[in-house]
C-alpha positions in Angstrom: -9.6 -12.1 34.1 -12.6 -10.6 35.6 -12.3 -13.2 38.3 -8.8 -12.4 39.1 -10.0 -8.8 39.4 -12.7 -9.9 42.0 -15.3 -8.2 39.9 -18.8 -9.0 41.3 -22.1 -6.8 42.4 -20.5 -4.2 45.3 -21.6 -0.9 46.2 -19.4 1.9 45.7 -19.1 5.1 47.9 -16.7 7.7 46.9 -13.6 8.4 49.1 -13.4 12.2 50.6 -9.7 12.3 49.4 -9.1 12.6 45.6 -5.6 12.2 45.6 -2.7 10.9 47.5 1.3 11.6 47.5 2.6 9.9 44.4 5.4 8.1 46.4 3.3 6.8 49.2 0.7 5.6 46.6 3.7 4.1 44.6 4.9 2.3 47.3 1.4 0.6 48.3 0.8 -0.5 44.9 4.3 -1.8 44.1 3.3 -5.3 45.8 5.8 -4.9 48.9 5.4 -7.2 51.6 4.8 -4.2 54.2 2.6 -1.9 52.9 3.1 1.8 54.2 0.9 3.4 56.6 -1.8 6.0 55.4 -1.2 9.2 57.1 -3.1 9.7 60.1 -4.8 13.2 59.2 -5.7 11.6 55.8 -7.1 8.3 57.6 -9.0 10.4 60.3 -10.7 12.8 57.9 -11.2 9.7 55.1 -12.8 6.5 57.1 -13.5 4.7 53.9 -10.1 5.2 52.4 -8.6 4.3 55.4 -10.4 0.9 55.5 -9.7 0.5 51.9 -6.2 1.1 52.7 -5.8 -1.6 55.6 -7.6 -4.2 53.3 -5.3 -6.7 51.3 -5.1 -5.5 47.7 -4.8 -6.9 44.4 -3.6 -4.6 41.7 -3.8 -4.8 38.0 -2.6 -2.8 35.2 -4.6 -3.4 32.0 -3.1 -2.3 28.9 -5.2 -0.8 25.9 -3.8 -1.0 22.3 -2.7 2.3 21.0 -2.3 3.6 24.6 1.2 4.3 26.0 -0.3 4.0 29.9 -2.1 1.3 31.3 -5.2 1.5 33.4 -4.3 0.7 37.0 -7.0 -1.0 39.1 -6.8 -1.8 42.7 -9.3 -4.2 44.3 -9.1 -4.0 48.1 -10.8 -7.4 49.7 -14.1 -6.7 51.0 -14.0 -2.8 50.0 -14.4 -2.6 46.3 -12.3 -1.2 43.8 -10.5 2.1 42.8 -8.2 3.4 40.2 -5.1 5.2 40.1 -4.9 8.3 37.9 -2.6 10.7 36.9 0.3 12.4 38.7 0.8 15.9 38.4 2.8 18.0 41.2 3.4 14.9 43.5 0.1 14.1 43.9 -1.7 10.9 42.0 -5.6 10.6 41.8 -6.7 8.0 43.4 -10.8 7.1 43.3 -13.3 4.7 43.9 -14.4 2.9 40.5 -17.9 0.6 40.5 -17.6 -3.1 39.4 -19.4 -2.3 36.2 -16.8 0.4 35.0 -13.8 -2.1 35.6 -15.4 -4.6 33.9 -16.3 -2.2 30.7 -12.4 -1.5 31.1 -11.3 -5.1 31.0 -13.4 -5.7 27.9 -12.2 -2.8 26.2 -8.4 -4.1 27.0 -9.1 -7.3 25.3 -11.0 -6.2 22.5 -9.3 -3.0 21.7 
């Protein structure tokens, strides 16, 4: 499972943008053939997020025993990991995550 997620040593640098429109992120994580473009204003203000957004994604949902919602982890090829967080008022938290944290999440999901 860790191999499928692409877990390995990597630098982690935070995005400047802490959340994205829920509909936009939902379309990007849905696995559709054509990914929506990141709005120009966000791409210009946050080049790190723009590179992450443009890379091919693997989206994984990790279900934990006793928890109603999965942990959604995105691996962007050559860019690292991000975690999809809570949605409130039409915005969804989207933040970088370290490979070590992703690995811990996988272990917790498997072992309970």
